[in-house]
Structures are given as structure tokens and as C-alpha cells.
Biopython code that builds the backbone (N, CA, C, O; Angstrom):
import numpy as np
from Bio.PDB.StructureBuilder import StructureBuilder

atoms = [
    (1, "MET", "N", (81.319, -39.506, -5.450)),
    (1, "MET", "CA", (80.666, -38.237, -5.685)),
    (1, "MET", "C", (79.602, -38.342, -6.766)),
    (1, "MET", "O", (78.983, -37.343, -7.134)),
    (2, "GLU", "N", (79.396, -39.512, -7.259)),
    (2, "GLU", "CA", (78.436, -39.669, -8.338)),
    (2, "GLU", "C", (77.014, -39.358, -7.918)),
    (2, "GLU", "O", (76.178, -39.059, -8.771)),
    (3, "ASP", "N", (76.712, -39.420, -6.625)),
    (3, "ASP", "CA", (75.348, -39.163, -6.188)),
    (3, "ASP", "C", (75.092, -37.691, -5.902)),
    (3, "ASP", "O", (73.996, -37.330, -5.473)),
    (4, "MET", "N", (76.093, -36.827, -6.134)),
    (4, "MET", "CA", (75.953, -35.389, -5.919)),
    (4, "MET", "C", (75.576, -34.691, -7.218)),
    (4, "MET", "O", (75.953, -35.123, -8.307)),
    (5, "SER", "N", (74.829, -33.611, -7.080)),
    (5, "SER", "CA", (74.523, -32.791, -8.247)),
    (5, "SER", "C", (75.777, -32.025, -8.656)),
    (5, "SER", "O", (76.727, -31.899, -7.883)),
    (6, "VAL", "N", (75.760, -31.522, -9.871)),
    (6, "VAL", "CA", (76.896, -30.727, -10.349)),
    (6, "VAL", "C", (77.072, -29.505, -9.451)),
    (6, "VAL", "O", (78.197, -29.139, -9.112)),
    (7, "GLU", "N", (75.972, -28.880, -9.070)),
    (7, "GLU", "CA", (76.067, -27.690, -8.222)),
    (7, "GLU", "C", (76.742, -28.007, -6.883)),
    (7, "GLU", "O", (77.567, -27.228, -6.405)),
    (8, "GLU", "N", (76.398, -29.129, -6.290)),
    (8, "GLU", "CA", (77.016, -29.519, -5.014)),
    (8, "GLU", "C", (78.499, -29.803, -5.205)),
    (8, "GLU", "O", (79.313, -29.425, -4.364)),
    (9, "ARG", "N", (78.859, -30.465, -6.301)),
    (9, "ARG", "CA", (80.273, -30.730, -6.580)),
    (9, "ARG", "C", (81.039, -29.424, -6.746)),
    (9, "ARG", "O", (82.151, -29.287, -6.236)),
    (10, "VAL", "N", (80.446, -28.459, -7.460)),
    (10, "VAL", "CA", (81.098, -27.165, -7.660)),
    (10, "VAL", "C", (81.237, -26.446, -6.317)),
    (10, "VAL", "O", (82.288, -25.877, -6.024)),
    (11, "ARG", "N", (80.195, -26.470, -5.513)),
    (11, "ARG", "CA", (80.226, -25.805, -4.202)),
    (11, "ARG", "C", (81.372, -26.354, -3.342)),
    (11, "ARG", "O", (82.117, -25.590, -2.729)),
    (12, "ILE", "N", (81.502, -27.664, -3.303)),
    (12, "ILE", "CA", (82.567, -28.283, -2.507)),
    (12, "ILE", "C", (83.929, -27.935, -3.082)),
    (12, "ILE", "O", (84.851, -27.603, -2.336)),
    (13, "ARG", "N", (84.067, -28.009, -4.415)),
    (13, "ARG", "CA", (85.356, -27.697, -5.045)),
    (13, "ARG", "C", (85.743, -26.246, -4.787)),
    (13, "ARG", "O", (86.901, -25.962, -4.481)),
    (14, "ALA", "N", (84.788, -25.322, -4.905)),
    (14, "ALA", "CA", (85.076, -23.903, -4.674)),
    (14, "ALA", "C", (85.546, -23.687, -3.245)),
    (14, "ALA", "O", (86.476, -22.916, -3.009)),
    (15, "TYR", "N", (84.921, -24.353, -2.298)),
    (15, "TYR", "CA", (85.342, -24.229, -0.903)),
    (15, "TYR", "C", (86.765, -24.736, -0.727)),
    (15, "TYR", "O", (87.574, -24.098, -0.052)),
    (16, "HIS", "N", (87.075, -25.871, -1.323)),
    (16, "HIS", "CA", (88.425, -26.420, -1.206)),
    (16, "HIS", "C", (89.464, -25.513, -1.871)),
    (16, "HIS", "O", (90.570, -25.354, -1.355)),
    (17, "LEU", "N", (89.115, -24.925, -3.002)),
    (17, "LEU", "CA", (90.039, -23.984, -3.648)),
    (17, "LEU", "C", (90.309, -22.788, -2.745)),
    (17, "LEU", "O", (91.453, -22.360, -2.593)),
    (18, "TRP", "N", (89.250, -22.254, -2.148)),
    (18, "TRP", "CA", (89.398, -21.114, -1.232)),
    (18, "TRP", "C", (90.234, -21.514, -0.031)),
    (18, "TRP", "O", (91.116, -20.768, 0.396)),
    (19, "GLU", "N", (89.956, -22.700, 0.518)),
    (19, "GLU", "CA", (90.657, -23.188, 1.705)),
    (19, "GLU", "C", (92.146, -23.407, 1.423)),
    (19, "GLU", "O", (92.984, -23.136, 2.283)),
    (20, "LYS", "N", (92.479, -23.897, 0.219)),
    (20, "LYS", "CA", (93.870, -24.163, -0.143)),
    (20, "LYS", "C", (94.669, -22.898, -0.411)),
    (20, "LYS", "O", (95.896, -22.917, -0.315)),
    (21, "ALA", "N", (94.010, -21.811, -0.741)),
    (21, "ALA", "CA", (94.714, -20.563, -1.047)),
    (21, "ALA", "C", (95.416, -20.068, 0.214)),
    (21, "ALA", "O", (94.788, -19.916, 1.262)),
    (22, "ALA", "N", (96.707, -19.819, 0.109)),
    (22, "ALA", "CA", (97.476, -19.361, 1.269)),
    (22, "ALA", "C", (96.903, -18.064, 1.829)),
    (22, "ALA", "O", (96.721, -17.926, 3.038)),
    (23, "GLU", "N", (96.630, -17.143, 0.964)),
    (23, "GLU", "CA", (96.007, -15.884, 1.343)),
    (23, "GLU", "C", (94.848, -15.658, 0.383)),
    (23, "GLU", "O", (95.012, -15.040, -0.669)),
    (24, "PRO", "N", (93.667, -16.168, 0.758)),
    (24, "PRO", "CA", (92.532, -16.064, -0.172)),
    (24, "PRO", "C", (92.292, -14.633, -0.641)),
    (24, "PRO", "O", (92.091, -13.719, 0.160)),
    (25, "LYS", "N", (92.319, -14.470, -1.934)),
    (25, "LYS", "CA", (92.050, -13.182, -2.560)),
    (25, "LYS", "C", (90.987, -13.404, -3.610)),
    (25, "LYS", "O", (90.750, -14.533, -4.041)),
    (26, "GLY", "N", (90.367, -12.357, -4.007)),
    (26, "GLY", "CA", (89.330, -12.481, -5.016)),
    (26, "GLY", "C", (87.971, -12.634, -4.363)),
    (26, "GLY", "O", (87.822, -12.585, -3.142)),
    (27, "THR", "N", (87.005, -12.817, -5.213)),
    (27, "THR", "CA", (85.636, -12.910, -4.734)),
    (27, "THR", "C", (85.188, -14.369, -4.708)),
    (27, "THR", "O", (85.799, -15.219, -5.357)),
    (28, "PRO", "N", (84.137, -14.656, -3.969)),
    (28, "PRO", "CA", (83.607, -16.029, -3.990)),
    (28, "PRO", "C", (83.232, -16.474, -5.406)),
    (28, "PRO", "O", (83.348, -17.652, -5.745)),
    (29, "GLU", "N", (82.784, -15.526, -6.225)),
    (29, "GLU", "CA", (82.413, -15.856, -7.597)),
    (29, "GLU", "C", (83.607, -16.362, -8.400)),
    (29, "GLU", "O", (83.455, -17.234, -9.256)),
    (30, "GLU", "N", (84.788, -15.823, -8.129)),
    (30, "GLU", "CA", (85.982, -16.274, -8.849)),
    (30, "GLU", "C", (86.315, -17.722, -8.491)),
    (30, "GLU", "O", (86.676, -18.508, -9.367)),
    (31, "TYR", "N", (86.198, -18.077, -7.220)),
    (31, "TYR", "CA", (86.431, -19.460, -6.810)),
    (31, "TYR", "C", (85.366, -20.371, -7.408)),
    (31, "TYR", "O", (85.663, -21.488, -7.833)),
    (32, "TRP", "N", (84.114, -19.888, -7.440)),
    (32, "TRP", "CA", (83.015, -20.661, -8.010)),
    (32, "TRP", "C", (83.279, -20.917, -9.497)),
    (32, "TRP", "O", (83.114, -22.042, -9.968)),
    (33, "GLU", "N", (83.684, -19.888, -10.231)),
    (33, "GLU", "CA", (83.937, -20.046, -11.666)),
    (33, "GLU", "C", (85.105, -20.989, -11.922)),
    (33, "GLU", "O", (85.057, -21.791, -12.855)),
    (34, "GLN", "N", (86.151, -20.904, -11.109)),
    (34, "GLN", "CA", (87.282, -21.821, -11.268)),
    (34, "GLN", "C", (86.828, -23.254, -11.003)),
    (34, "GLN", "O", (87.171, -24.172, -11.747)),
    (35, "ALA", "N", (86.060, -23.433, -9.945)),
    (35, "ALA", "CA", (85.555, -24.766, -9.615)),
    (35, "ALA", "C", (84.652, -25.287, -10.725)),
    (35, "ALA", "O", (84.763, -26.449, -11.115)),
    (36, "ARG", "N", (83.764, -24.448, -11.236)),
    (36, "ARG", "CA", (82.852, -24.835, -12.315)),
    (36, "ARG", "C", (83.648, -25.288, -13.537)),
    (36, "ARG", "O", (83.316, -26.299, -14.154)),
    (37, "ALA", "N", (84.699, -24.543, -13.888)),
    (37, "ALA", "CA", (85.522, -24.900, -15.045)),
    (37, "ALA", "C", (86.208, -26.252, -14.832)),
    (37, "ALA", "O", (86.265, -27.069, -15.751)),
    (38, "GLU", "N", (86.722, -26.488, -13.640)),
    (38, "GLU", "CA", (87.385, -27.764, -13.348)),
    (38, "GLU", "C", (86.401, -28.927, -13.423)),
    (38, "GLU", "O", (86.712, -29.968, -14.003)),
    (39, "ILE", "N", (85.219, -28.756, -12.842)),
    (39, "ILE", "CA", (84.205, -29.808, -12.868)),
    (39, "ILE", "C", (83.756, -30.068, -14.305)),
    (39, "ILE", "O", (83.609, -31.221, -14.711)),
    (40, "ASP", "N", (83.536, -28.996, -15.077)),
    (40, "ASP", "CA", (83.142, -29.155, -16.482)),
    (40, "ASP", "C", (84.203, -29.925, -17.264)),
    (40, "ASP", "O", (83.875, -30.798, -18.068)),
    (41, "ASP", "N", (85.480, -29.600, -17.027)),
    (41, "ASP", "CA", (86.570, -30.308, -17.707)),
    (41, "ASP", "C", (86.580, -31.789, -17.323)),
    (41, "ASP", "O", (86.729, -32.657, -18.184)),
    (42, "GLU", "N", (86.422, -32.072, -16.029)),
    (42, "GLU", "CA", (86.411, -33.456, -15.571)),
    (42, "GLU", "C", (85.246, -34.223, -16.193)),
    (42, "GLU", "O", (85.407, -35.364, -16.627)),
    (43, "ASP", "N", (84.077, -33.593, -16.233)),
    (43, "ASP", "CA", (82.913, -34.247, -16.818)),
    (43, "ASP", "C", (83.105, -34.492, -18.307)),
    (43, "ASP", "O", (82.705, -35.536, -18.820)),
    (44, "ALA", "N", (83.713, -33.538, -19.004)),
    (44, "ALA", "CA", (83.968, -33.700, -20.439)),
    (44, "ALA", "C", (84.940, -34.856, -20.677)),
    (44, "ALA", "O", (84.755, -35.639, -21.609)),
    (45, "GLN", "N", (85.960, -34.964, -19.851)),
    (45, "GLN", "CA", (86.915, -36.063, -19.985)),
    (45, "GLN", "C", (86.247, -37.402, -19.699)),
    (45, "GLN", "O", (86.512, -38.395, -20.377)),
    (46, "ALA", "N", (85.379, -37.423, -18.691)),
    (46, "ALA", "CA", (84.661, -38.657, -18.365)),
    (46, "ALA", "C", (83.720, -39.042, -19.500)),
    (46, "ALA", "O", (83.604, -40.220, -19.838)),
    (47, "ASP", "N", (83.045, -38.052, -20.093)),
    (47, "ASP", "CA", (82.162, -38.321, -21.224)),
    (47, "ASP", "C", (82.946, -38.900, -22.393)),
    (47, "ASP", "O", (82.485, -39.824, -23.064)),
    (48, "ALA", "N", (84.113, -38.361, -22.630)),
    (48, "ALA", "CA", (84.938, -38.829, -23.742)),
    (48, "ALA", "C", (85.427, -40.258, -23.509)),
    (48, "ALA", "O", (85.612, -41.020, -24.458)),
    (49, "SER", "N", (85.634, -40.613, -22.242)),
    (49, "SER", "CA", (86.117, -41.958, -21.937)),
    (49, "SER", "C", (84.982, -42.956, -21.764)),
    (49, "SER", "O", (85.216, -44.161, -21.675)),
    (50, "GLY", "N", (83.735, -42.446, -21.715)),
    (50, "GLY", "CA", (82.592, -43.330, -21.574)),
    (50, "GLY", "C", (82.254, -43.679, -20.139)),
    (50, "GLY", "O", (81.382, -44.514, -19.898)),
    (51, "VAL", "N", (82.928, -43.057, -19.178)),
    (51, "VAL", "CA", (82.668, -43.314, -17.765)),
    (51, "VAL", "C", (81.627, -42.313, -17.286)),
    (51, "VAL", "O", (81.874, -41.108, -17.343)),
    (52, "PRO", "N", (80.470, -42.774, -16.816)),
    (52, "PRO", "CA", (79.433, -41.836, -16.359)),
    (52, "PRO", "C", (79.847, -41.116, -15.081)),
    (52, "PRO", "O", (80.495, -41.695, -14.209)),
    (53, "THR", "N", (79.460, -39.834, -14.982)),
    (53, "THR", "CA", (79.761, -39.071, -13.776)),
    (53, "THR", "C", (78.528, -38.916, -12.899)),
    (53, "THR", "O", (78.644, -38.595, -11.716)),
    (54, "GLU", "N", (77.351, -39.140, -13.470)),
    (54, "GLU", "CA", (76.090, -39.062, -12.733)),
    (54, "GLU", "C", (75.369, -40.394, -12.906)),
    (54, "GLU", "O", (75.427, -40.998, -13.977)),
    (55, "PRO", "N", (74.699, -40.846, -11.872)),
    (55, "PRO", "CA", (73.945, -42.090, -12.018)),
    (55, "PRO", "C", (72.844, -41.935, -13.062)),
    (55, "PRO", "O", (72.318, -40.835, -13.231)),
    (56, "PRO", "N", (72.484, -42.993, -13.757)),
    (56, "PRO", "CA", (71.421, -42.920, -14.766)),
    (56, "PRO", "C", (70.127, -42.413, -14.142)),
    (56, "PRO", "O", (69.772, -42.785, -13.024)),
    (57, "GLY", "N", (69.431, -41.559, -14.882)),
    (57, "GLY", "CA", (68.152, -41.053, -14.426)),
    (57, "GLY", "C", (68.214, -39.871, -13.501)),
    (57, "GLY", "O", (67.169, -39.433, -13.018)),
    (58, "THR", "N", (69.407, -39.315, -13.221)),
    (58, "THR", "CA", (69.513, -38.172, -12.316)),
    (58, "THR", "C", (69.652, -36.863, -13.055)),
    (58, "THR", "O", (69.731, -35.810, -12.422)),
    (59, "LEU", "N", (69.686, -36.894, -14.370)),
    (59, "LEU", "CA", (69.858, -35.659, -15.125)),
    (59, "LEU", "C", (68.607, -34.887, -15.240)),
    (59, "LEU", "O", (68.595, -33.819, -15.851)),
]
sb = StructureBuilder()
sb.init_structure("model")
sb.init_model(0)
sb.init_chain("A")
sb.init_seg("    ")
for serial, (resi, resn, name, xyz) in enumerate(atoms, 1):
    if name == "N":
        sb.init_residue(resn, " ", resi, " ")
    sb.init_atom(name, np.array(xyz, "f"), 0.0, 1.0, " ", f" {name:<3s}", serial, name[0])
structure = sb.get_structure()
């Protein structure tokens, strides 16, 4: 997934969160915000460990 933008990663994660919900409730924005928070956390952990999440020069 390193070749995807953050927005694309969030979009895919939000879809998977919605898909996994037994009875999807809430708004698309709520799934988007949850996905954004998860991606941000993953990126922060990767930054702390020194493992790049985006290829060099794509920022």
C-alpha cells in the first residue's frame, strides 16, 4: 500500500469498516473519520519505528 496516497488508504479503510459492520449505522463521515484516525495512528507508529509508509518523493 505504499504507493497509495493517504486519501486512497483512508477511502479503502472506511469502506472496509462499513462493510464489516453487521448493521451499518452512522454516516459515511463517521466511517471516514474512524478510518482517518486508524491510518494516522499507523503512520505515527511507522514514523516512530523509522519505517517509511510512503515512497520517497511522493509527499
